[in-house]
C-alpha positions as CSV (number, residue, x, y, z in Angstrom):
1,S,-21.0,-29.3,85.0
2,Y,-20.2,-30.5,81.5
3,K,-20.2,-34.3,82.7
4,N,-23.5,-33.7,84.1
5,D,-25.4,-32.1,81.7
6,T,-26.3,-32.2,78.1
7,K,-26.1,-28.4,77.4
8,C,-24.1,-26.9,74.8
9,Y,-21.6,-24.5,75.8
10,P,-20.1,-21.0,74.4
11,V,-16.4,-21.5,73.5
12,L,-13.2,-19.0,73.6
13,Y,-10.2,-19.4,71.7
14,L,-7.5,-18.4,73.5
15,L,-4.1,-17.8,71.6
16,H,-0.6,-17.7,73.0
17,G,2.1,-15.3,72.0
18,A,5.2,-16.1,69.9
19,G,7.6,-18.7,71.3
20,G,4.9,-20.2,73.6
21,D,2.8,-23.1,73.4
22,E,-0.7,-24.7,74.1
23,K,0.0,-24.8,77.7
24,E,1.2,-21.6,78.6
25,W,-2.1,-19.9,79.5
26,V,-2.7,-22.7,82.0
27,A,0.8,-22.8,83.2
28,K,2.0,-19.1,83.6
29,G,-1.3,-17.3,82.8
30,G,-3.7,-18.5,85.7
31,A,-6.3,-19.1,83.1
32,R,-8.0,-22.1,85.0
33,E,-7.8,-20.4,88.1
34,T,-9.5,-17.3,86.8
35,L,-12.1,-19.1,84.8
36,D,-13.3,-21.1,87.9
37,A,-13.4,-18.3,90.0
38,L,-15.4,-16.1,87.7
39,I,-17.8,-18.8,86.6
40,A,-18.4,-19.8,90.4
41,R,-19.1,-16.1,91.2
42,K,-21.6,-16.4,88.2
43,L,-19.6,-13.3,86.6
44,I,-19.2,-15.5,83.4
45,A,-21.0,-18.1,81.9
46,P,-19.3,-21.8,82.0
47,M,-17.6,-22.1,78.7
48,I,-15.2,-24.5,76.8
49,V,-11.7,-23.0,76.3
50,V,-9.7,-24.1,73.3
51,M,-5.7,-23.5,73.6
52,P,-4.1,-24.5,70.4
53,G,-0.4,-24.4,70.0
54,H,1.5,-22.5,67.1
55,T,4.9,-21.7,68.2
56,G,6.4,-18.7,66.5
57,A,4.0,-18.7,63.7
58,W,1.6,-16.0,64.7
59,W,-1.7,-17.3,63.6
60,V,-1.4,-16.3,60.0
61,D,-1.0,-17.7,56.4
62,G,2.5,-16.5,56.4
63,A,5.7,-17.6,54.5
64,K,6.2,-21.0,56.1
65,E,3.0,-22.3,57.5
66,K,-0.9,-21.8,57.1
67,G,-1.7,-21.1,60.6
68,E,-4.9,-18.9,60.0
69,T,-6.2,-21.7,57.8
70,A,-5.2,-24.6,60.1
71,L,-7.2,-22.7,62.9
72,V,-10.4,-21.7,60.9
73,K,-10.6,-24.8,58.8
74,E,-9.3,-27.5,61.1
75,V,-9.0,-26.7,64.6
76,M,-12.2,-24.9,65.0
77,P,-14.4,-27.5,63.1
78,H,-12.8,-30.3,65.0
79,A,-13.2,-28.8,68.5
80,E,-16.8,-28.0,67.7
81,G,-17.5,-31.3,66.4
82,K,-16.0,-33.2,69.4
83,Y,-17.3,-31.2,72.2
84,R,-21.0,-29.8,72.9
85,I,-20.3,-26.5,71.6
86,D,-22.8,-24.1,70.6
87,A,-21.1,-23.7,67.3
88,V,-23.0,-19.9,66.3
89,R,-21.4,-16.6,66.0
90,S,-23.3,-15.5,69.2
91,N,-21.3,-18.0,71.6
92,R,-18.0,-18.1,69.7
93,L,-15.2,-15.7,71.3
94,I,-11.3,-15.1,70.5
95,A,-8.7,-13.8,72.3
96,G,-5.0,-13.7,72.8
97,L,-1.9,-12.0,74.1
98,S,1.0,-10.5,72.1
99,A,1.3,-12.5,68.7
100,G,-2.0,-14.1,69.8
101,G,-3.4,-10.7,70.0
102,F,-2.2,-10.1,66.5
103,G,-3.6,-13.3,65.1
104,A,-7.0,-12.7,67.3
105,L,-7.6,-9.3,65.7
106,N,-6.8,-10.4,62.3
107,L,-9.2,-13.2,62.7
108,M,-11.7,-10.8,64.0
109,M,-11.3,-8.4,60.8
110,K,-11.6,-11.0,58.3
111,Y,-14.2,-13.2,59.8
112,P,-16.2,-10.7,61.8
113,Q,-19.3,-12.9,61.1
114,M,-17.7,-15.8,63.2
115,F,-17.1,-14.1,66.6
116,A,-19.5,-12.4,69.3
117,A,-16.5,-10.5,70.7
118,T,-12.7,-10.4,71.0
119,A,-10.2,-9.5,73.6
120,I,-6.3,-8.8,72.7
121,L,-3.6,-8.5,75.8
122,S,-0.6,-6.6,74.8
123,P,-1.3,-7.0,71.0
124,A,1.9,-7.1,68.7
125,V,-0.1,-5.0,66.3
126,Y,2.9,-2.8,65.2
127,D,2.3,-0.5,62.2
128,P,4.0,-0.3,60.1
129,V,6.9,-2.5,61.2
130,P,7.8,-4.3,64.3
131,P,10.7,-3.0,66.4
132,S,14.1,-4.3,66.0
133,H,13.9,-6.4,69.0
134,S,10.4,-7.9,68.3
135,S,10.2,-11.7,67.2
136,G,8.2,-10.4,64.4
137,V,11.4,-9.4,62.6
138,R,12.6,-13.2,63.1
139,N,9.9,-15.4,63.1
140,P,9.1,-17.7,59.9
141,P,5.8,-15.9,58.9
142,F,7.4,-12.8,57.7
143,Q,10.7,-13.8,56.3
144,K,11.8,-13.9,52.6
145,D,14.9,-15.2,51.5
146,G,16.1,-15.5,55.2
147,K,15.3,-12.0,56.1
148,F,12.5,-10.0,57.3
149,D,10.1,-8.6,54.6
150,A,8.5,-5.4,55.6
151,E,6.1,-5.8,53.0
152,L,4.9,-9.2,53.6
153,W,4.5,-8.2,57.4
154,K,2.2,-5.3,56.3
155,S,0.2,-7.8,54.0
156,L,-0.8,-9.9,57.1
157,N,-1.2,-7.0,59.6
158,Y,-4.6,-5.9,60.6
159,V,-4.3,-2.4,58.6
160,T,-4.6,-4.3,55.5
161,H,-8.0,-5.9,56.8
162,I,-9.3,-2.9,58.7
163,D,-11.2,-1.4,55.7
164,G,-12.7,-4.5,54.9
165,Y,-13.9,-5.3,58.3
166,K,-15.5,-1.7,58.4
167,K,-17.5,-2.2,55.5
168,S,-18.6,-5.6,56.3
169,G,-21.5,-4.1,58.3
170,T,-20.6,-6.5,61.3
171,I,-19.4,-5.0,64.5
172,V,-17.2,-7.2,66.8
173,P,-17.0,-5.8,70.3
174,L,-13.2,-5.5,71.1
175,Y,-11.3,-5.2,74.6
176,I,-7.6,-4.0,74.0
177,N,-5.0,-3.3,76.7
178,S,-1.2,-3.0,77.2
179,G,1.2,-2.3,80.1
180,D,2.3,1.3,80.2
181,H,6.2,0.1,80.3
182,D,5.8,-2.3,77.4
183,T,9.2,-2.6,75.9
184,F,7.6,-3.0,72.4
185,S,5.9,0.2,72.7
186,I,2.6,-1.6,72.6
187,A,0.7,1.2,74.4
188,L,1.1,3.3,71.5
189,H,0.1,0.6,68.9
190,A,-2.9,-0.4,71.2
191,T,-4.1,3.2,71.4
192,T,-3.7,3.7,67.6
193,L,-5.8,0.8,67.1
194,Y,-8.3,2.0,69.5
195,E,-8.4,5.3,67.9
196,R,-8.9,3.7,64.4
197,L,-12.1,1.8,65.7
198,R,-13.7,4.1,68.3
199,L,-15.9,6.2,66.0
200,H,-16.9,3.0,64.0
201,Q,-18.0,1.0,67.1
202,P,-18.7,3.4,70.0
203,G,-20.0,1.5,73.1
204,A,-18.3,-1.8,71.4
205,I,-14.7,-1.2,72.3
206,E,-12.5,-0.9,75.4
207,L,-8.9,0.4,75.9
208,R,-7.0,-0.2,79.4
209,I,-3.2,0.9,79.7
210,V,-2.1,-0.8,82.8
211,D,0.9,-0.8,85.0
212,G,3.3,-3.3,83.7
213,D,5.7,-4.4,80.8
214,H,5.3,-7.0,78.2
215,E,4.7,-9.8,80.7
216,W,2.7,-12.5,82.5
217,M,1.9,-10.3,85.3
218,V,-0.3,-8.0,83.1
219,W,-2.1,-10.9,81.3
220,R,-2.6,-12.7,84.5
221,D,-4.3,-9.5,86.2
222,T,-6.1,-8.3,83.1
223,L,-7.5,-12.0,82.0
224,G,-10.5,-11.7,84.1
225,E,-11.7,-8.3,82.9
226,A,-11.2,-9.4,79.3
227,L,-13.5,-12.5,80.0
228,Q,-16.1,-10.4,81.6
229,F,-16.3,-8.0,78.7
230,M,-16.4,-10.8,76.2
231,N,-19.1,-12.7,78.4
232,A,-21.2,-9.5,78.3
233,R,-21.8,-10.2,74.6
234,I,-22.6,-13.9,74.3
235,T,-26.1,-15.8,74.7
236,G,-24.5,-18.4,77.0
237,L,-25.6,-21.8,78.0
238,K,-28.2,-23.5,75.4
């Protein structure tokens, strides 16, 4: 409907995982088909979806690049200035898978005033540190002198930001999931996160442990539920 009206639309920033790119959610995740089907059935509002690319950088201001700053200070203002986006908190969403879930959660906690809701699919929110086979121990944001730096990881992980988020007075509804056979034990880390927030925001947090590994089957199959969860928290077309 975008070409045929003058309305402003909600926006979803949909982040890929480590090693992925800006095309993955469409090429592998069925994002276009899922969104079109849900919009056609009036299960979610029409929305603009922005899928930036940040391969191997985890959407943080890490040791090599300033991914968080680029997203918040450059990508978002650019998108919201170029397209008919209703650039208010009540119509802005953020979601991601794996490292994108790590990034989305951090952004939600650091800038709760910016987002109406968040969804994180198989989020790489390892506490205290990633497992040895995770790309988190090899990717540039968490490296110091060519080696993984555990303290740098901890400083950039959500655990550092959660107290500030709780004290902010702003609750961002959060959808979390993981495959039960996730090779990185994300079901455990996802459940830990859920428990840390469950009493803080009852009625505004959901956890799903589904059948599957750390794989596109899980993310394709659960994207629709995540979208409906977030959609229920926005004001919609204006």
